[in-house]
C-alpha positions as CSV (number, residue, x, y, z in Angstrom):
1,M,-13.8,51.5,-21.2
2,S,-11.8,49.0,-21.6
3,I,-8.4,48.8,-20.0
4,K,-5.7,48.6,-22.9
5,I,-2.9,46.0,-22.5
6,G,0.3,45.4,-24.2
7,I,2.4,42.1,-24.2
8,L,6.0,42.1,-24.6
9,G,7.1,38.6,-25.4
10,Y,4.8,35.8,-26.8
11,G,6.1,32.7,-25.0
12,N,4.5,30.5,-22.6
13,L,3.7,33.4,-20.4
14,G,2.5,35.8,-23.1
15,R,0.2,33.3,-24.4
16,G,-1.4,32.7,-20.9
17,V,-1.7,36.7,-20.6
18,E,-3.4,36.7,-23.9
19,C,-5.8,34.0,-22.5
20,A,-6.3,35.7,-19.1
21,I,-7.3,39.1,-20.7
22,K,-10.0,37.1,-22.7
23,Q,-11.5,36.4,-19.4
24,N,-11.8,39.9,-17.9
25,D,-14.4,41.9,-19.6
26,D,-13.2,45.2,-18.7
27,M,-9.6,44.5,-20.6
28,E,-8.8,44.3,-24.2
29,L,-5.5,43.3,-25.9
30,A,-4.3,45.9,-27.9
31,A,-0.8,44.7,-29.1
32,V,1.8,41.8,-28.8
33,F,5.5,43.1,-29.3
34,T,8.2,40.6,-30.5
35,R,11.9,40.6,-31.1
36,R,10.9,38.2,-33.9
37,D,9.5,39.2,-37.4
38,P,5.9,40.0,-36.4
39,A,4.8,38.5,-39.7
40,S,6.2,35.0,-38.2
41,V,4.1,35.5,-34.9
42,S,0.3,34.2,-35.0
43,I,-1.7,35.2,-31.8
44,L,-5.3,34.3,-31.0
45,T,-6.8,37.7,-30.6
46,K,-7.6,38.6,-34.3
47,E,-8.2,42.4,-33.6
48,A,-5.0,43.0,-31.9
49,A,-1.8,44.0,-33.5
50,V,1.5,42.3,-33.5
51,A,4.5,44.6,-33.8
52,N,8.3,44.6,-33.5
53,V,9.4,45.7,-30.2
54,A,11.8,48.3,-32.1
55,D,8.3,50.0,-32.7
56,I,7.1,50.1,-29.2
57,A,7.5,54.0,-28.5
58,D,4.8,54.6,-31.4
59,W,2.3,52.8,-29.0
60,K,3.0,55.1,-25.9
61,D,-0.5,56.7,-25.9
62,K,-2.3,53.8,-27.0
63,I,-1.5,51.4,-24.1
64,D,-2.7,51.6,-20.4
65,V,-0.6,49.0,-19.0
66,L,2.4,47.0,-20.5
67,I,3.1,43.3,-19.3
68,L,6.6,42.4,-19.7
69,C,6.9,38.5,-20.3
70,G,10.6,38.0,-20.7
71,G,12.9,35.9,-18.5
72,S,14.3,37.4,-15.0
73,A,17.9,36.4,-15.9
74,T,18.5,38.8,-18.7
75,D,15.4,40.1,-20.1
76,L,13.5,42.0,-17.2
77,P,16.2,43.7,-15.2
78,V,16.8,45.7,-18.5
79,Q,13.5,45.8,-20.0
80,T,11.3,46.8,-16.8
81,P,13.1,50.0,-15.7
82,E,13.4,51.0,-19.5
83,Y,9.6,50.7,-20.6
84,A,8.6,52.1,-17.3
85,K,9.9,55.4,-18.8
86,M,7.2,55.2,-21.5
87,F,4.2,52.8,-20.0
88,N,2.8,51.7,-16.7
89,V,4.3,48.0,-16.5
90,V,4.0,44.7,-14.7
91,D,6.5,42.0,-14.6
92,S,7.2,38.6,-13.0
93,F,10.6,39.0,-12.0
94,D,11.3,36.0,-9.7
95,T,15.1,36.1,-8.7
96,H,14.4,36.4,-4.9
97,A,17.9,37.9,-3.9
98,R,17.8,40.4,-6.7
99,I,14.3,42.0,-5.7
100,P,15.4,45.0,-3.9
101,E,17.9,46.0,-6.6
102,H,15.2,45.6,-9.4
103,F,12.9,47.5,-7.2
104,A,15.1,50.4,-6.9
105,N,15.8,50.6,-10.7
106,V,12.1,50.4,-11.7
107,D,11.2,52.9,-9.2
108,A,13.6,55.4,-10.3
109,S,12.5,55.2,-14.0
110,A,8.7,55.0,-13.3
111,K,8.8,58.0,-10.6
112,A,10.8,60.1,-13.2
113,A,8.2,59.3,-16.0
114,G,5.2,59.6,-13.8
115,K,4.3,56.0,-14.3
116,V,3.6,52.9,-12.2
117,G,5.5,49.9,-12.0
118,I,4.4,46.6,-10.4
119,I,7.2,43.8,-9.9
120,S,7.5,40.3,-9.1
121,V,3.8,39.3,-9.5
122,G,3.0,35.6,-9.9
123,W,2.6,33.1,-7.2
124,D,6.1,32.7,-5.8
125,P,7.1,35.5,-5.4
126,G,3.5,36.9,-5.4
127,M,0.7,35.2,-3.9
128,F,3.1,33.2,-1.8
129,S,4.9,36.2,-0.7
130,L,1.5,37.9,0.5
131,N,0.5,34.9,2.5
132,R,3.7,34.5,4.4
133,M,3.3,38.3,5.1
134,Y,-0.3,38.0,6.3
135,A,0.8,35.1,8.6
136,N,3.8,36.4,10.0
137,A,1.8,39.6,10.8
138,I,-0.9,37.5,12.4
139,L,1.3,34.8,14.2
140,P,4.6,36.7,15.0
141,K,5.8,33.8,17.4
142,G,6.2,31.1,14.7
143,V,8.1,29.6,11.8
144,D,7.6,29.7,8.0
145,Y,7.9,26.9,5.7
146,T,7.5,26.8,2.0
147,F,7.3,23.6,-0.3
148,W,7.1,23.6,-4.2
149,G,5.3,20.9,-6.3
150,K,4.8,18.5,-7.3
151,G,5.6,20.3,-10.3
152,V,7.7,20.9,-13.4
153,S,11.0,23.0,-12.7
154,Q,11.5,24.8,-16.0
155,G,15.1,25.9,-14.9
156,H,16.1,22.4,-13.5
157,S,14.7,20.9,-16.9
158,D,16.7,23.2,-18.7
159,A,20.0,22.2,-16.7
160,I,19.2,18.6,-17.4
161,R,18.9,19.1,-21.2
162,R,22.5,20.8,-21.2
163,V,24.1,17.5,-19.8
164,E,26.1,15.7,-22.6
165,G,24.3,12.8,-24.0
166,V,20.8,14.1,-23.1
167,K,18.6,14.5,-25.9
168,N,15.5,15.9,-23.9
169,G,14.3,15.9,-20.2
170,K,12.0,17.1,-17.5
171,Q,12.3,17.5,-13.9
172,Y,9.9,17.5,-11.2
173,T,10.2,19.2,-7.6
174,V,8.3,17.0,-5.2
175,P,7.9,17.7,-1.4
176,V,8.7,15.1,1.2
177,D,5.4,13.7,2.6
178,A,7.0,13.2,6.0
179,A,8.3,16.9,6.3
180,V,4.9,18.1,5.2
181,A,3.3,16.0,7.8
182,A,5.6,17.3,10.4
183,V,5.1,20.8,9.7
184,R,1.3,20.4,9.8
185,S,1.3,18.6,13.0
186,G,3.0,21.7,14.7
187,E,6.2,19.8,15.6
188,N,8.2,23.1,13.9
189,P,10.9,20.6,12.6
190,E,14.3,22.0,11.4
191,L,14.5,20.7,7.8
192,T,17.6,20.8,5.6
193,T,17.2,21.1,1.7
194,R,17.4,17.4,1.2
195,Q,14.7,17.1,3.7
196,K,12.0,19.1,2.3
197,H,12.1,18.1,-1.2
198,T,13.1,15.3,-3.9
199,R,13.8,15.6,-7.5
200,E,12.5,13.3,-10.3
201,C,14.1,13.6,-13.7
202,Y,12.7,11.9,-16.7
203,V,15.4,11.6,-19.6
204,V,15.7,10.8,-23.2
205,L,19.1,10.0,-24.1
206,E,21.0,10.7,-27.2
207,E,21.6,7.4,-29.4
208,G,24.6,5.9,-28.1
209,A,25.0,8.1,-24.9
210,D,26.4,6.4,-21.6
211,A,23.3,6.2,-19.2
212,A,25.3,5.6,-16.0
213,K,27.4,8.8,-16.9
214,V,24.4,11.0,-17.5
215,E,22.8,9.9,-14.1
216,E,26.1,10.6,-12.3
217,T,26.5,14.0,-13.9
218,I,22.8,15.1,-13.0
219,K,22.8,13.8,-9.7
220,T,26.2,15.5,-8.7
221,M,25.5,19.1,-10.4
222,P,25.9,21.9,-7.9
223,N,23.1,24.4,-7.1
224,Y,20.6,22.0,-8.9
225,F,21.0,18.4,-7.9
226,A,23.6,17.8,-5.5
227,D,21.8,18.7,-2.3
228,Y,18.8,16.6,-3.1
229,D,17.9,13.1,-3.4
230,T,17.4,12.8,-6.8
231,T,16.0,9.9,-9.3
232,V,16.9,9.7,-12.8
233,N,14.5,7.8,-15.2
234,F,15.5,7.0,-18.5
235,I,12.5,6.8,-21.1
236,T,11.7,7.2,-24.7
237,E,10.8,10.4,-26.6
238,E,7.3,9.0,-26.8
239,E,6.8,8.6,-23.3
240,L,8.2,12.1,-22.7
241,I,5.8,13.6,-25.1
242,A,2.8,11.7,-23.9
243,N,3.1,11.7,-20.3
244,H,5.2,14.7,-19.4
245,S,4.4,17.5,-21.9
246,G,2.7,19.8,-19.6
247,I,3.8,22.4,-17.1
248,P,2.2,21.8,-13.9
249,H,3.0,23.2,-10.4
250,G,2.2,24.4,-7.3
251,G,3.0,24.1,-3.6
252,M,2.2,25.4,-0.2
253,V,3.3,28.2,2.4
254,I,2.8,27.0,5.8
255,R,3.1,29.1,9.0
256,S,3.1,27.5,12.3
257,G,2.8,29.7,15.1
258,K,1.9,30.1,19.1
259,T,-0.6,32.3,20.9
260,G,-1.4,32.5,24.7
261,W,0.4,34.2,27.5
262,D,2.9,31.3,27.9
263,N,2.6,30.3,24.0
264,E,0.5,27.4,24.9
265,H,-1.7,27.1,21.8
266,N,-0.6,26.0,18.7
267,H,-2.0,27.3,15.1
268,I,-1.1,26.1,11.5
269,I,-1.9,28.8,8.5
270,E,-1.7,27.2,5.2
271,Y,-2.2,28.3,1.6
272,S,-1.8,26.0,-1.4
273,L,-2.0,25.7,-5.0
274,K,-2.3,22.8,-7.3
275,L,-1.7,24.2,-11.0
276,D,-2.3,22.3,-14.5
277,S,-0.4,25.0,-16.2
278,N,2.2,27.1,-14.1
279,P,2.6,29.9,-16.8
280,E,-1.3,30.4,-17.3
281,F,-1.8,30.9,-13.4
282,T,1.1,33.1,-13.4
283,S,-0.6,35.0,-16.3
284,S,-4.0,35.2,-14.5
285,V,-2.1,36.9,-11.4
286,I,-0.4,39.3,-13.6
287,V,-3.5,40.4,-15.3
288,A,-5.2,41.2,-12.1
289,Y,-2.2,43.4,-11.0
290,A,-2.3,44.9,-14.3
291,R,-5.8,46.3,-13.3
292,A,-4.3,47.6,-10.2
293,A,-1.6,49.2,-12.0
294,Y,-4.1,51.2,-14.2
295,R,-6.3,52.2,-11.3
296,L,-3.2,53.5,-9.4
297,A,-1.9,55.4,-12.4
298,N,-5.2,57.1,-12.5
299,E,-5.3,58.2,-9.0
300,G,-1.9,59.8,-9.7
301,Q,0.4,57.5,-8.0
302,T,3.9,56.8,-9.4
303,G,6.8,54.6,-8.7
304,C,7.4,50.8,-8.2
305,K,5.1,48.8,-6.1
306,T,5.0,44.9,-4.7
307,V,2.1,42.8,-4.0
308,F,2.8,44.2,-0.4
309,D,1.7,47.8,-1.4
310,I,-1.6,47.1,-3.3
311,A,-4.8,46.6,-1.4
312,P,-6.7,43.5,-2.9
313,A,-9.9,45.4,-4.2
314,Y,-7.6,47.3,-6.7
315,L,-7.2,43.6,-8.2
316,S,-11.0,43.0,-8.7
317,A,-13.0,44.1,-11.5
318,Q,-16.0,44.3,-8.9
319,S,-17.1,47.5,-7.1
320,G,-16.5,48.0,-3.5
321,E,-20.2,47.7,-3.0
322,Y,-20.1,44.2,-4.6
323,L,-17.0,43.1,-2.8
324,R,-18.3,44.2,0.7
325,A,-21.8,42.7,-0.2
326,H,-20.8,39.6,-1.6
327,L,-17.1,38.6,-0.6
328,L,-16.7,40.3,3.0
C-alpha cells in the first residue's frame, strides 16, 4: 500500500517534494493544499487533488503524512503545531535558535492528538546536524567547523532586493579557501565570521539608481553583510537570468579531533554536499523522513521527533534484510 502524502504550500519546496514523491515507489501524492485559488494552481501529478487550505480538515483520514512547505519565519511556527492536531507532519523549520521552542510546541500538539511530528528536516538543520552529532560522539576531543556554499542564500538575496535602487539581485555565500585548507590540515584554527565566508552579490539596478550608494548600503547592512568581505557586481537583467537563475547550494561539516593517550593522533571527519537545487535536495530529505513518520505512527509512537531520534533504517524503502545484505 502506498503512503499517501499531502503537501501544504506549492512554492519551490512544494514542487520539489512533488518530484521526490515521484521517485519513491511506495508513496503517492494525494493532495496539494494552497492559500491561493486552487483553480489557479497547476501541479504536475495529474491524479492528485488541489484544495484550499481552508478545506484541509476534510482530508484528515485520507492522508498518512502532511509535508509542510511554508517558511520558518511566520508559517511553520503556527502551521506545524496546528496541523499536528490532525495529521502526522514533517517540516523544514530552520531557525536554529528557535528549534527547542518549536519542538516543545509541536510535541504538545502531536502527543495530544496521537500523531507524529518530525521537525527541522533538510540538510542544515538535518543531514549536517546528524553528521555533527556523529562526529562529536566519535571524536569527543575536537572542534567543529561548518562551511556553507558556494551557493545562493535566499534570505540574503531578498535583503539585496529590498535595497532602494535595486531592481533584482542574487547573493552567493562562498567559503574562504584558506580557512577550509587550515581546517582540513588539522590546525584547528579559531576563525572569525569574516575569515570563514565571503559574500558575492550580483545586482541589477533600477534606471537612474546611484550604484555607489547601493553598494555602500549592501556592504554595511547589519546582520547580513557588514561582518563579511562582500563584493557587489552590477550586471544586466539578461545576465542575471542567463547566469544566476538557479538555486545551487551546498557546504561541508568538518570535525577535527584527536585520539590516543596523550591526544597524539589527528583525525578529520568531513561530510560535504554540492547541490544543483537547494529546494529539490531539501525536499528529497523531507520525503525520506515522511516515510519514517508513517512507520513510527504505525508503531504507535507519538510526539515530536528530530533527525537525532530516528534510526536510519526508517528512512529507507528497502527492508532490513536488504540493507544488511547490500549496504552494511
